[in-house]
Each structure stands twice: as structure tokens, then as C-alpha cells.
N, CA, C and O atoms as a MOPAC input file, in Angstrom:
PM7 MOZYME 1SCF
protein

 N    -31.38300 1    29.78400 1    -5.44800 1
 C    -30.35400 1    30.74400 1    -5.76300 1
 C    -30.74700 1    31.47200 1    -7.05900 1
 O    -31.15900 1    30.83900 1    -8.03100 1
 N    -30.62000 1    32.76100 1    -7.06100 1
 C    -30.98600 1    33.55800 1    -8.22700 1
 C    -29.89800 1    33.48700 1    -9.28800 1
 O    -28.76400 1    33.10500 1    -8.99700 1
 N    -30.23400 1    33.84500 1   -10.48900 1
 C    -29.25500 1    33.84800 1   -11.57700 1
 C    -28.12300 1    34.81300 1   -11.26000 1
 O    -28.35800 1    35.91800 1   -10.77000 1
 N    -26.90500 1    34.39500 1   -11.53800 1
 C    -25.74800 1    35.24600 1   -11.29000 1
 C    -25.15500 1    35.09600 1    -9.91300 1
 O    -24.08400 1    35.64100 1    -9.64600 1
 N    -25.82800 1    34.36100 1    -9.01600 1
 C    -25.29600 1    34.14800 1    -7.67500 1
 C    -24.45100 1    32.88100 1    -7.64700 1
 O    -24.69500 1    31.94500 1    -8.40800 1
 N    -23.48700 1    32.85900 1    -6.79300 1
 C    -22.61900 1    31.69600 1    -6.63400 1
 C    -22.87300 1    31.06100 1    -5.27500 1
 O    -23.26400 1    31.72700 1    -4.31600 1
 N    -22.64300 1    29.77500 1    -5.22200 1
 C    -22.75000 1    29.08900 1    -3.93400 1
 C    -21.60600 1    29.56300 1    -3.04600 1
 O    -20.49200 1    29.75500 1    -3.53300 1
 N    -21.85800 1    29.75400 1    -1.75300 1
 C    -20.78600 1    30.21100 1    -0.86500 1
 C    -19.69300 1    29.16300 1    -0.75900 1
 O    -19.97500 1    27.97600 1    -0.59900 1
 N    -18.44700 1    29.60300 1    -0.84800 1
 C    -17.31100 1    28.69500 1    -0.74100 1
 C    -16.91200 1    28.50800 1     0.70800 1
 O    -17.45200 1    29.15600 1     1.60400 1
 N    -15.97700 1    27.62900 1     0.92500 1
 C    -15.45200 1    27.40700 1     2.27000 1
 C    -14.70400 1    28.66000 1     2.69500 1
 O    -13.99900 1    29.26300 1     1.88600 1
 N    -14.84700 1    29.05500 1     3.93700 1
 C    -14.24700 1    30.30600 1     4.42700 1
 C    -12.72800 1    30.31100 1     4.30300 1
 O    -12.13300 1    31.37100 1     4.10800 1
 N    -12.08600 1    29.14200 1     4.41300 1
 C    -10.62300 1    29.09400 1     4.35900 1
 C    -10.12200 1    28.47100 1     3.05900 1
 O     -8.98800 1    27.99400 1     3.00800 1
 N    -10.94400 1    28.46500 1     2.00500 1
 C    -10.54600 1    27.88700 1     0.72500 1
 C     -9.43600 1    28.74000 1     0.10400 1
 O     -9.46000 1    29.96800 1     0.18400 1
 N     -8.47000 1    28.06900 1    -0.51100 1
 C     -7.35200 1    28.76300 1    -1.14400 1
 C     -7.61000 1    28.85700 1    -2.64200 1
 O     -7.80300 1    27.84100 1    -3.30900 1
 N     -7.61400 1    30.05300 1    -3.15700 1
 C     -7.69900 1    30.29400 1    -4.59000 1
 C     -6.43500 1    31.08100 1    -4.92900 1
 O     -6.44300 1    32.31100 1    -4.87800 1
 N     -5.33600 1    30.37600 1    -5.27800 1
 C     -4.02900 1    31.02000 1    -5.35600 1
 C     -3.91400 1    32.18100 1    -6.33000 1
 O     -3.18800 1    33.13400 1    -6.04700 1
 N     -4.60000 1    32.13800 1    -7.46400 1
 C     -4.46400 1    33.21900 1    -8.43500 1
 C     -5.77500 1    33.95700 1    -8.66100 1
 O     -5.90700 1    34.73000 1    -9.61000 1
 N     -6.73000 1    33.71800 1    -7.79300 1
 C     -8.01500 1    34.38300 1    -7.93400 1
 C     -8.77400 1    33.85800 1    -9.13800 1
 O     -8.49900 1    32.76000 1    -9.62000 1
 N     -9.70200 1    34.61700 1    -9.61300 1
 C    -10.47800 1    34.20100 1   -10.76700 1
 C    -11.35800 1    35.32700 1   -11.24400 1
 O    -11.52400 1    36.33800 1   -10.56200 1
 N    -11.91800 1    35.14600 1   -12.41800 1
 C    -12.81800 1    36.15700 1   -12.96800 1
 C    -12.10700 1    37.46300 1   -13.26100 1
 O    -10.99800 1    37.47100 1   -13.79600 1
 N    -12.74100 1    38.55200 1   -12.91300 1
 C    -12.21200 1    39.88600 1   -13.19700 1
 C    -10.92100 1    40.15700 1   -12.42300 1
 O    -10.05500 1    40.89100 1   -12.90000 1
 N    -10.79000 1    39.57300 1   -11.23800 1
 C     -9.63600 1    39.84600 1   -10.38400 1
 C     -8.54400 1    38.77700 1   -10.50100 1
 O     -7.75200 1    38.59400 1    -9.57700 1
 N     -8.50300 1    38.09100 1   -11.60800 1
 C     -7.49900 1    37.04200 1   -11.82800 1
 C     -6.11200 1    37.66400 1   -11.90900 1
 O     -5.93100 1    38.72600 1   -12.50300 1
 N     -5.14700 1    37.00000 1   -11.31300 1
 C     -3.77300 1    37.49200 1   -11.27200 1
 C     -3.17200 1    37.54100 1   -12.67700 1
 O     -3.31400 1    36.59200 1   -13.44900 1
 N     -2.51000 1    38.63200 1   -13.00200 1
 C     -1.89500 1    38.78000 1   -14.31700 1
 C     -0.65100 1    37.90800 1   -14.45900 1
 O     -0.24700 1    37.59500 1   -15.57900 1
 N     -0.04100 1    37.51200 1   -13.35300 1
 C      1.19200 1    36.73600 1   -13.40200 1
 C      0.99400 1    35.25400 1   -13.17100 1
 O      1.97200 1    34.54900 1   -12.92200 1
 N     -0.24000 1    34.74400 1   -13.24200 1
 C     -0.48000 1    33.33700 1   -12.92900 1
 C      0.19600 1    32.39600 1   -13.91900 1
 O      0.71300 1    31.35600 1   -13.51000 1
 N      0.20900 1    32.72000 1   -15.17600 1
 C      0.87800 1    31.87000 1   -16.17800 1
 C      2.36600 1    31.79300 1   -15.92800 1
 O      2.95900 1    30.71800 1   -16.00800 1
 N      2.98300 1    32.94500 1   -15.62100 1
 C      4.40700 1    32.97700 1   -15.31300 1
 C      4.70900 1    32.17500 1   -14.05400 1
 O      5.68300 1    31.42300 1   -14.02100 1
 N      3.89500 1    32.32400 1   -13.02500 1
 C      4.12400 1    31.62100 1   -11.76200 1
 C      4.03100 1    30.10700 1   -11.94700 1
 O      4.84000 1    29.37000 1   -11.38300 1
 N      3.06500 1    29.63500 1   -12.71900 1
 C      2.93000 1    28.19700 1   -12.95200 1
 C      4.11400 1    27.66400 1   -13.76200 1
 O      4.59800 1    26.56500 1   -13.49200 1
 N      4.58200 1    28.42500 1   -14.74500 1
 C      5.75400 1    28.01400 1   -15.52600 1
 C      6.99200 1    27.96600 1   -14.65000 1
 O      7.78400 1    27.02700 1   -14.73900 1
 N      7.16500 1    28.97400 1   -13.80200 1
 C      8.31500 1    29.02900 1   -12.91200 1
 C      8.28200 1    27.87500 1   -11.90900 1
 O      9.31800 1    27.27000 1   -11.63600 1
 N      7.11500 1    27.56400 1   -11.36000 1
 C      6.98800 1    26.45600 1   -10.41200 1
 C      7.33200 1    25.12400 1   -11.07500 1
 O      7.96600 1    24.27100 1   -10.45300 1
 N      6.92500 1    24.94000 1   -12.32000 1
 C      7.25100 1    23.71900 1   -13.06400 1
 C      8.75000 1    23.58700 1   -13.25600 1
 O      9.30200 1    22.50200 1   -13.07100 1
 N      9.41600 1    24.67100 1   -13.62300 1
 C     10.86500 1    24.64200 1   -13.82900 1
 C     11.62000 1    24.39200 1   -12.52700 1
 O     12.61400 1    23.66500 1   -12.51700 1
 N     11.15700 1    24.98700 1   -11.43300 1
 C     11.80300 1    24.77400 1   -10.13400 1
 C     11.65800 1    23.32100 1    -9.70300 1
 O     12.62200 1    22.71800 1    -9.23300 1
 N     10.47200 1    22.75600 1    -9.85600 1
 C     10.25600 1    21.35900 1    -9.50000 1
 C     11.12400 1    20.43900 1   -10.34800 1
 O     11.71900 1    19.49700 1    -9.82300 1
 N     11.20700 1    20.69600 1   -11.64600 1
 C     12.05600 1    19.88700 1   -12.52300 1
 C     13.51500 1    19.99000 1   -12.10700 1
 O     14.23800 1    18.99500 1   -12.14500 1
 N     13.95400 1    21.16600 1   -11.71400 1
 C     15.33200 1    21.36600 1   -11.26700 1
 C     15.62500 1    20.57700 1    -9.98300 1
 O     16.69300 1    19.98000 1    -9.85000 1
 N     14.68700 1    20.57800 1    -9.05400 1
 C     14.85500 1    19.83400 1    -7.80200 1
 C     14.87900 1    18.33500 1    -8.07900 1
 O     15.69600 1    17.61200 1    -7.50900 1
 N     13.99300 1    17.86400 1    -8.94600 1
 C     13.90300 1    16.43100 1    -9.21900 1
 C     15.14800 1    15.87900 1    -9.91200 1
 O     15.42300 1    14.68400 1    -9.80400 1
 N     15.90700 1    16.71800 1   -10.62100 1
 C     17.14900 1    16.23500 1   -11.24000 1
 C     18.21900 1    15.95700 1   -10.19700 1
 O     19.21200 1    15.29400 1   -10.50000 1
 N     18.04300 1    16.44400 1    -8.98900 1
 C     19.02400 1    16.25100 1    -7.92400 1
 C     18.63500 1    15.12400 1    -6.96600 1
 O     19.23500 1    14.98400 1    -5.90000 1
 N     17.64600 1    14.32600 1    -7.33600 1
 C     17.20600 1    13.21800 1    -6.50100 1
 C     17.53900 1    11.89200 1    -7.18200 1
 O     17.54600 1    11.78800 1    -8.40900 1
 N     17.80800 1    10.90200 1    -6.37200 1
 C     18.11800 1     9.56500 1    -6.86700 1
 C     17.41200 1     8.56400 1    -5.95800 1
 O     17.15600 1     8.86100 1    -4.79100 1
 N     17.09400 1     7.38100 1    -6.48200 1
 C     16.43500 1     6.37300 1    -5.65500 1
 C     17.42200 1     5.76800 1    -4.67200 1
 O     18.61000 1     5.65000 1    -4.97200 1
 N     16.94100 1     5.39200 1    -3.52000 1
 C     17.75200 1     4.73800 1    -2.50100 1
 C     17.98700 1     3.30000 1    -2.95400 1
 O     17.03400 1     2.61400 1    -3.32200 1
 N     19.24000 1     2.82600 1    -2.93600 1
 C     19.51300 1     1.44700 1    -3.34800 1
 C     18.71500 1     0.45500 1    -2.50100 1
 O     18.61900 1     0.59900 1    -1.28200 1
 N     18.15200 1    -0.53900 1    -3.15600 1
 C     17.39200 1    -1.56100 1    -2.45800 1
 C     15.93200 1    -1.23500 1    -2.24500 1
 O     15.19300 1    -2.06400 1    -1.71400 1
 N     15.48300 1    -0.02700 1    -2.65100 1
 C     14.06700 1     0.29600 1    -2.47500 1
 C     13.26100 1    -0.42400 1    -3.55400 1
 O     13.65000 1    -0.45800 1    -4.72100 1
 N     12.15100 1    -0.98800 1    -3.14900 1
 C     11.28600 1    -1.76000 1    -4.04200 1
 C     10.16200 1    -0.85300 1    -4.52200 1
 O      9.19900 1    -0.61500 1    -3.79200 1
 N     10.28100 1    -0.34400 1    -5.75200 1
 C      9.29800 1     0.58700 1    -6.28900 1
 C      8.32800 1    -0.17700 1    -7.18800 1
 O      8.74100 1    -0.92900 1    -8.07100 1
 N      7.04900 1     0.02600 1    -6.95100 1
 C      6.02000 1    -0.57800 1    -7.79600 1
 C      4.86200 1     0.41400 1    -7.89600 1
 O      4.69500 1     1.28700 1    -7.04500 1
 N      4.07500 1     0.25700 1    -8.95000 1
 C      2.92100 1     1.13700 1    -9.12900 1
 C      1.74700 1     0.60600 1    -8.32800 1
 O      1.48300 1    -0.59700 1    -8.30900 1
 N      1.05400 1     1.50500 1    -7.67400 1
 C     -0.14200 1     1.15400 1    -6.90800 1
 C     -1.28900 1     2.01400 1    -7.42800 1
 O     -1.11400 1     3.20700 1    -7.67300 1
 N     -2.44400 1     1.41400 1    -7.59500 1
 C     -3.61300 1     2.14400 1    -8.11100 1
 C     -4.51400 1     2.56300 1    -6.95200 1
 O     -5.18300 1     1.72400 1    -6.34800 1
 N     -4.53200 1     3.83300 1    -6.64800 1
 C     -5.41400 1     4.41400 1    -5.63200 1
 C     -6.20700 1     5.53400 1    -6.29700 1
 O     -6.07800 1     6.69600 1    -5.91200 1
 N     -7.00700 1     5.20300 1    -7.27000 1
 C     -7.71900 1     6.22100 1    -8.03000 1
 C     -6.87300 1     6.73700 1    -9.18000 1
 O     -7.40500 1     7.11200 1   -10.22500 1
 N     -5.57500 1     6.75900 1    -8.99600 1
 C     -4.61100 1     7.11300 1   -10.03300 1
 C     -3.33700 1     6.32100 1    -9.73800 1
 O     -3.10900 1     5.92100 1    -8.59700 1
 N     -2.52400 1     6.09700 1   -10.73700 1
 C     -1.28900 1     5.34700 1   -10.50500 1
 C     -0.32500 1     6.17200 1    -9.67100 1
 O     -0.08400 1     7.34500 1    -9.95900 1
 N      0.22300 1     5.55300 1    -8.63800 1
 C      1.17600 1     6.21000 1    -7.75000 1
 C      2.32800 1     5.25300 1    -7.46300 1
 O      2.11300 1     4.04500 1    -7.36200 1
 N      3.53400 1     5.76700 1    -7.33200 1
 C      4.62900 1     4.88100 1    -6.94200 1
 C      4.49200 1     4.52600 1    -5.46100 1
 O      4.26400 1     5.40200 1    -4.62700 1
 N      4.62700 1     3.27100 1    -5.14600 1
 C      4.55200 1     2.82400 1    -3.76200 1
 C      5.92600 1     2.28600 1    -3.36500 1
 O      6.51600 1     1.49800 1    -4.10400 1
 N      6.43400 1     2.69700 1    -2.22100 1
 C      7.74100 1     2.25100 1    -1.76000 1
 C      8.87600 1     3.06400 1    -2.36200 1
 O     10.03100 1     2.64400 1    -2.29300 1
 N      8.58100 1     4.21100 1    -2.94900 1
 C      9.60300 1     5.04700 1    -3.57100 1
 C     10.32900 1     5.85100 1    -2.49600 1
 O      9.72200 1     6.67500 1    -1.81300 1
 N     11.60600 1     5.61100 1    -2.35200 1
 C     12.44000 1     6.36100 1    -1.40800 1
 C     13.50800 1     7.07600 1    -2.20100 1
 O     14.18500 1     6.47300 1    -3.03500 1
 N     13.66200 1     8.37500 1    -1.93900 1
 C     14.61000 1     9.19600 1    -2.68000 1
 C     15.61900 1     9.82900 1    -1.72900 1
 O     15.35500 1     9.99100 1    -0.53800 1
 N     16.76700 1    10.18000 1    -2.27000 1
 C     17.77800 1    10.90100 1    -1.50700 1
 C     18.34900 1    11.99800 1    -2.39000 1
 O     18.39000 1    11.86600 1    -3.61400 1
 N     18.78500 1    13.07100 1    -1.76800 1
 C     19.39600 1    14.18100 1    -2.49900 1
 C     20.84000 1    13.81300 1    -2.82500 1
 O     21.55400 1    13.24500 1    -1.99900 1
 N     21.25100 1    14.14600 1    -4.03900 1
 C     22.60200 1    13.82300 1    -4.50400 1
 C     23.28400 1    15.12300 1    -4.91400 1
 O     22.71800 1    15.91000 1    -5.67300 1
 N     24.48100 1    15.34600 1    -4.42100 1
 C     25.24800 1    16.53800 1    -4.81100 1
 C     25.73000 1    16.36300 1    -6.24900 1
 O     26.24700 1    15.30600 1    -6.61300 1
 N     25.56300 1    17.38100 1    -7.04400 1
 C     26.00700 1    17.31300 1    -8.45000 1
 C     26.88600 1    18.48800 1    -8.76800 1
 O     27.36100 1    18.61600 1    -9.89600 1

């Protein structure tokens, strides 16, 4: 491969905000908005009574046995 060339990517690869010269101007705003929306949704969830939650290591710590339900507030 010559200098300045890139390896071909997967034909169906998703690059949500692009990159380089054609990078989206609103990517910072979109990521901030997505974080706030997720935080808002998570405040409306509660654990199901009797669910046994423990940490499991699968390359990174993950909750195992976590069951959630939506709660009206």
C-alpha cells in the first residue's frame, strides 16, 4: 500500500459521524444528547424483586441476571 492510502473497510461498516474532512459538525451535540436521553430512560427503570444480580467478567465486568422493569413516575 502506498503512502496516504487506507485499507479498504467493510462495505457495510457504519461510521455514524464520518471522519476526517467530512466529519459531522453536530457529532458532539448528538453524543451529549444521546447520553442525556439514556440517563433519562434509566431513571425510570427499577430492578425486578427477587432478581439475583452479580458481576460477571467476560472481558469486562457485566451484570449477570439483571432484570429491569419500567416504573411510572
